[in-house]
C-alpha positions in Angstrom: 0.1 0.0 -0.2 2.9 2.2 0.8 4.6 1.9 -2.6 1.2 2.6 -4.1 1.0 5.8 -2.3 4.5 6.5 -3.5 4.2 6.5 -6.7 0.8 8.3 -6.9 2.8 11.0 -5.1 5.7 10.5 -8.3 3.1 10.8 -11.0 1.4 13.6 -9.1 4.9 15.7 -9.2 5.6 14.9 -12.5 2.6 15.8 -13.7 2.6 19.4 -12.1 6.2 20.1 -13.4 5.2 18.9 -16.9 2.4 21.1 -16.6 4.2 23.7 -15.4 6.7 24.1 -18.5 3.7 23.8 -21.0 2.0 26.4 -19.7 4.6 28.8 -20.6 4.0 28.4 -23.8 -0.1 28.7 -23.7 -2.3 31.4 -23.1 -6.2 31.8 -22.7 -9.1 34.7 -21.9 -10.1 33.9 -18.6 -13.2 36.4 -17.3 -12.5 37.6 -13.8 -14.5 40.5 -12.2 -16.1 41.5 -15.5 -12.9 42.1 -17.1 -11.1 39.7 -19.6 -7.6 38.9 -18.6 -5.0 36.6 -20.1 -3.6 34.0 -18.3 -1.1 31.0 -18.8 -3.1 28.0 -18.9 -2.2 24.5 -18.1 -3.5 21.0 -19.3 -6.7 21.2 -16.3 -8.2 24.2 -17.9 -8.3 23.4 -20.9 -9.2 20.5 -21.6 -11.4 19.5 -18.3 -12.7 23.5 -17.6 -11.0 23.4 -14.0 -10.2 27.1 -12.6 -7.3 26.7 -9.9 -5.7 30.2 -10.0 -1.9 29.5 -8.5 1.7 31.5 -9.4 -0.5 33.9 -12.0 -1.7 30.8 -13.7 -4.7 29.2 -14.4 -4.4 25.2 -14.2 
């Protein structure tokens, strides 16, 4: 069980690092407070429309 949890943490960490790197190239327009702003956006926002605003990026 412990090995499975360690594996999941490694996979999650690798995903976040790869997504953070890919956000450098991708931008999208997000409506916030009735104003459109351009943010760097990651896979979670582009593919699944999940808004996590963290480190001046939308994940």
